[in-house]
N, C-alpha and C positions, 0 to 999 in steps of 0.2 A: 666373622661377624654375624653370619646367618645363624650359626648355632647359638650365639649369645642373644640375638634378637628373638629366636624361637623360645629359648628358655625364659626370657623375660616376659614374653606373652603368656606362657603357661603359668608363670608365677603370678602375673596380674589376674589371670582367670581364677586361680586357686584362691587368691586374696579376695576377689570379688565374691566368690562362692562362700568363703569363710565369713565375710562380713554380713551376708544376707541369708545365712542358713536359718531355718526355723526348726524348732523342736516340736514335733507332732506327737502328742501322746498316743500310745497304742493301747489296745485293750489289755494285753498281757505285758507287764513291765519286763519280764525276763526274756522277751522276744526281741528286744532292741538293745543295742550297745549303750553303755553309760555315756553321758554327755562329755565327760572329760576325755574319753577315748577318741571321740570324733575330733575334738579340738586338738588333741595331741597329734593325731594323724595329719591334720591339715597344717599344723605348725611344722611338722617334720617334712612334709612335702615342700613347703615354702623354703625351709632351711636347705634342703637338698638342692633345689634349683639355684639358690643364691650361692651355695658353695661351688656348684659346677661353673657358674659364671665367673666367680673370682679365681678359680683354678685355671680356667681357660685364659684369663688375662695375665696371671702372675706366676705360673709354673715355669719350669726350665725352658720349655719351648712355647710359652705363652706369648700373647701379643705385646705385653709391656715388659718382657724380660730384658731385652737389649736396649730399651730406652733409658738413657742416662739423665736426661733433663726432665725429671718428674717434678710436677708442681706440688707444693704443700699449701694447704688451705688453712693453716693455723691462724694467720692474721684475720682471715675472713670469719673464722669461727669465733675468735675473741671479740 
C-alpha cells in the first residue's frame, strides 16, 4: 500500500504541475521545446504512474488478485 500511496502522490504532483504550467516566451524560439512535447511528456508521466498503480493491484501477485468478492459499480454509474 505504501508503493500505491507514493505513486498516487507523485501522480497528484505531476497533475498539479500540468494544470498550472505557464508558457514563458523565450528570446529564441528554437531554444525551447514545442508546447505539445511538454504536454505529451506530462501525460506520459501520469499514465505511467496510473499503470503502475493498476498493475500493483491486479497482476498475478497483486493485492486484488485473490479477492473473489469484487464489487461492481454499474448500478451506481447508471
